[in-house]
N, C-alpha and C positions, 0 to 999 in steps of 0.2 A: 504493500500500500504506500502510495506517495505521501510524504509529509510536507507540511507547509510551515515555514518560519517567517514570521512577520518582519517587516523592515525595522532595523535597529534605529532608534532615535532616543532623544533625551527622556521622553516619557517612558520608554521601555526600561531604561536604566533606573529611573525613579521607581518603577514598579518592582524591579528586582531588589532594590535596596530596601523598599518598604516591607517586602516579604521576609527579609532577614533569614534567608535560606541559602547558605553557602552551596549546598548540593544543587539547588535549582539554578543558581547563577553559573556554576561550573557546567552543568548540563546544557544550559542555554548557549554558552560560548562554544561548547563542543559541537552542538548541532548547527550553530551558525557558521561554523567552519566547514560545513558540508559533510560531516560524518553521519553515519547511520546509527540509529538508536540500538540496533541489534548488537553492536560492538561496544556500546558505552559501558556496560557492566564490567567488561574485562579491561578496557583501556582507562577508565576512570577509577578503577578499583572500588566500585560500589557494589554492595550486595543487592539482591533483587528487591528487597523491601525499601532500601534507601533510594534506589533508582526509580521505583514506582511512585514514591512520594514526591520526588523531585519533578518527574514528568507531570504528575497531577497538579503540582503547584504552577508549572508553566502553563498548563491548559487553563487553569482558573484565572491566571493573570492575563489571559488572552495573548500569550506570546508563542503558543504552539498548538496546533490541532492535528491529531493523527487518527481520529476515529469518529464514527457517527455517534450521535447521542440517542439514547433510548427515547427521550421525551420529545414529542413534537407539539408545540403550543397549539391549542385548538379548544373545541368544546369538551368539557369534562364529561366522562361517562356517568350515567345515572344508574347505579347499581341498585338492585332490588333485594328484598329480604330473601327471596329464593336464591339469588346469587351468593349471598352470604352463607346460607344453609348448605348449599352445594360445596362451597369452598371448605367449610368446616368438616364436611363429611368425606371429601375426596382428597384434600390437599393437606398432607401431614405437616409440611413446613408452615403453612398459614396457621394451622391449629396451634403449633408450637409458638409462633410469633404472637398469636392472640394471648396465650398464657404469659409470655414474657412481658408484653406491654402492660397487661393488667398488673403484674408484679411491680414493674417500674413505676407505674402511676398510682399504685395502691388503691385501685378501684376496679369494679366489674364494668366492662364495656357493654353499652347497650347496642341495639341493632344499628342505629344511625352512626355510631362511632365505629362499628365493625365495617360499615360501608366505606368509611374514610380509610380505614386500615387496608381494606381490599384494594382501594385505589392506589395506595402507595406501591403495592406489589404488582398489580395487573396493569395499571395505566402508566405509572411513573417508572416502572421497571426496577424498583429498589429491591435488593435482596433482604431477607429477614435480618441479617447481620447489620446492614446499613441502616435499616429502620430502627433497630435497637440503639445504635450509635446516635441516630437523629433524636430519639426520645431523650437519651441521656444528655445530649447537648442542650436541648430545650429546657430540661430540668435545671442544669447548671446555670444557664443564662438567667432563668427566673430567680435563682438564689442570688446571683450577682447583682440583680436589680432590686433586691430587697424583699422579694415575695416569698412567703412561707408556704404557699400553695403550689401544687404541681400544675403545669400548664394543661390546658384542655386539648383534646384532639383537634379542635378547630385551629387553635394556635399552632400546634405542631404541623397541621396540614399546610398552613401558610409557609412555614419554613421548608417543608418538603418540596413545595412547588418552586421555592426560591433555589433550593439545591438542584432540582431538576433542570431549571433554566440555565444554571451554571455548569451543567454536565456532571454533577456530583452524584454518581450512581454506583460507585465501587468503594470498598473499604479503603483503598489507597487514596481515592479522591476525598473521602470523608476525613481521613487522617490529615491530609495536607491542608484541607480547609480549616479544621479545628486548630491545627498548629498555627496557621496564619491568624486566626481569630484570637488565640491566646497571646500571640505576640502583639497584636494590635491593642488588646485590652491592657497589657502591661504598659504599652506606650501611653494609653489614655490615663492610666494611673499616675504615671510620672508627669504627664501634662497637668493633671489636676493638682499635683504638688507644686508645680511651677506657678500655677494660677492661684495658689493658696486656698483651694477649695477642699474643705475637710468636713467630715461628719454628715455628708449627704451624697447622693448620686447625681450625675449630670442629668438635666432635663433632656427630653428628646431633641429639642432645638439646639441646646448647648452641645450635645454629643454629635449632632450633624456638623456643626462648625468644626469641632475638634477633629473629627474623622477627615473632613476635607483638608485641613491643614496638614495632617499626617500623610494623606494621599498625595498632596502637593510635593512632599519630600523635604519638609522643613526640619532642620536639626533643632534640638532642644534649646541651644543657645540663641537661635533666631527667634523662636517662640517666646523665650524669656525676654529678649530685647523688645519685641513687639508689646508684650505685657507691660514692661516698664514704661515705654513711651505712652501706652494707652492710659495708664494710671496717672502719669505726670500731666497729660493733656486733658483728661476728662475727670480726674479725681477718683477714679475707681475702675473696675473691670466693666468695660462695655464691649460685649461680644461683636456687635455689628461694626463698631469703630475699629476694633482690633482686626476683624476680618478684612476690612478695607485696606489696612496697612499690609497685611500678609498677602492679600491678593495682588496688590501693587508690586510687592517684592517678587512674588512668583512670576508675574508677567515680565519683570525685568531680569528674571533668571537668577535671583539672589535667594539662596536657601540656607546660608550659614551667616553667623554674626559678622565674620570677617568680610564676606562678600558684600554684606549690607553696608558696613562702614566704609569700605572702599568705594562702593557704588555711589553712596551719597556724597562723596567728596568730588566725584568726577562731574564736569559740566555736562548737562544733558543735551546741549545743542539746540534745545528748544526753549520756549518760554515756560518757566515754572509757575505753578499756581500762585496767585497773589496771596499774601499772608493776611488772615483775618485779624481784626482788631483784638488786642488783648492776648494774642498768641505769642508764644515764646519765639525769640529770634533764632533759636537753635534747632528748629524743626526741619526735618527732611521733607522731600517732595511728597512722600507717601503719607506722612502725617498731615501735611497741609491739605492734600487732596481729601483725606478722610474727614477733616474738620469742615471743609467747604461742603462736602456732600451731606454731612450731618446738619449743617446750617440750612441747606436747601430743603431737606426733609422736614425741618422744624417750621419752615414758613408755610 
């Protein structure tokens, strides 16, 4: 089967760095050099498990595609009670999965929930092992968000479709995804410390901002610098204001504190935003632009 490697660009490098997977980066460079995956295990000295997870990470990052996905977006099937009864009577794997999911969620599944579970296997093409991992992942995520209750099957179903759309339908794909999520959650935790947020979780809106900044490839020192400038110019943490600064830096290609300091010293060649009254004379172009935008929105 012919494989496809996407064109290398700065965005690809940023994706690889954000994944924090040395194996995925090494495999990407190996494949980009025109080598075949079949020889990677031997030439890169990776065992089968490491190689599978590295390949799965590249697929989820959109940097490599080598196989068709089981899931094709479209109208969801409408399973009946008879479909569920037949599956319970004839499919030993589904019957075992039913028992395992009940154990994990600590409840007995009703007919509607069994229809959802059947969809995971029949429509999304998820193996029982992957479904079990999915349920455990959703449980852990609920705990991290402060919930003491297990997620509902409807909540798990939303995540199952999100996995399917990303091609996560094997144990290797699931392991790579969870590894990336754990890495991202660790980064979010450090970011919260930088922003001096303690004793609470991020709101959905705040988390959306934070994840965008991490996906842009900002180093912690750059985010810390943006936070400092935001507090000095607004008197506290303003997510929208800080986002304008970081977005401006991202568009300029500055992702470290050193790049930002050097970039702010260079003449832009164009007219810089005029400085609002009462603003500090040491503001950079990004802060001035953020202030001006805030003033416009306030009018």
